[in-house]
C-alpha positions in Angstrom: 184.1 35.1 -26.1 187.5 34.3 -24.9 188.8 30.7 -24.6 191.8 29.2 -22.7 193.8 26.2 -24.0 193.9 23.9 -21.0 195.4 20.6 -22.3 196.5 18.8 -25.4 196.6 14.9 -25.1 198.1 12.7 -27.7 198.2 9.0 -26.8 199.7 6.9 -29.7 198.1 3.6 -30.2 197.7 1.2 -33.1 195.2 1.7 -35.8 194.2 0.3 -39.0 194.6 2.3 -42.2 192.8 1.9 -45.5 189.4 0.7 -46.7 190.2 -2.7 -48.6 192.5 -5.7 -48.3 194.9 -4.5 -50.8 195.5 -1.1 -49.1 194.8 -1.9 -45.6 197.8 -1.7 -42.9 198.3 -1.1 -39.3 200.5 1.5 -37.6 200.9 3.7 -34.4 199.2 7.0 -34.6 198.3 9.7 -32.1 194.7 11.3 -32.3 195.1 14.6 -30.5 192.4 16.1 -28.3 192.4 19.7 -27.3 190.7 20.8 -24.2 189.5 24.4 -23.9 187.8 26.3 -21.1 185.2 29.3 -21.9 185.1 32.3 -20.0 182.1 31.1 -18.1 184.1 28.1 -16.8 182.7 25.4 -19.1 185.1 23.1 -20.4 184.8 21.4 -23.8 186.9 19.1 -25.9 187.7 19.2 -29.7 189.2 16.3 -31.5 192.3 17.4 -33.4 191.7 14.7 -36.0 189.1 13.2 -38.2 188.9 9.8 -39.9 188.1 9.8 -43.7 187.7 6.3 -45.5 190.4 4.8 -43.5 192.8 7.8 -43.5 193.7 9.8 -40.5 193.6 13.5 -40.9 195.0 15.8 -38.0 195.3 19.5 -37.6 198.6 20.9 -38.6 201.5 20.2 -36.1 201.8 22.9 -33.6 205.5 23.9 -33.1 205.2 25.6 -29.7 202.1 24.6 -27.5 202.9 27.4 -25.1 202.6 30.2 -27.9 199.7 28.6 -29.3 197.9 28.7 -26.1 198.9 32.4 -25.7 197.5 33.0 -29.2 194.3 31.4 -28.3 193.7 33.4 -25.1 194.1 36.6 -27.2 191.4 35.6 -29.8 187.9 37.1 -29.5 185.8 34.1 -30.8 182.7 34.8 -32.4 181.5 31.2 -32.3 182.8 28.1 -30.8 181.9 24.5 -31.7 178.5 23.6 -30.3 179.2 19.8 -30.4 182.6 18.7 -29.4 182.9 15.6 -31.5 182.1 16.2 -35.0 183.5 17.4 -38.3 182.6 21.0 -37.8 184.6 21.1 -34.5 187.7 19.5 -36.5 187.4 22.2 -39.1 187.1 25.1 -36.5 190.2 23.8 -34.8 192.1 23.2 -38.1 191.2 26.9 -39.1 192.3 28.1 -35.6 195.8 26.3 -36.1 196.1 28.1 -39.6 195.3 31.4 -38.1 198.0 30.8 -35.5 200.6 30.1 -38.4 199.4 33.0 -40.5 199.8 35.3 -37.4 203.3 34.0 -36.8 204.1 34.4 -40.2 203.0 38.1 -40.3 205.1 38.9 -37.2 208.2 37.5 -38.9 207.8 39.7 -42.0 207.6 42.9 -39.9 
């Protein structure tokens, strides 16, 4: 199945970090959300972040969103996330970003 990256949204807002009074703090962070469209026209969203014990994990920073969108358009996906807001979809997106950088690195070595 082919996918098209439609949009990436990152709206910074204030969040609390940490899990106890000693390590708790507040800061501004962006929680990226990626919008994809399937071949059949169905749109779905994947969170590019995951919270774990008060710490925010995000997918690797994408250096060029246009190149990333082109990369996504040329990948033949065997499976895509069934549920858009869970840990599995975050892992799927994280692996996709890693694949993008691996492909970029291969091209640079040629």
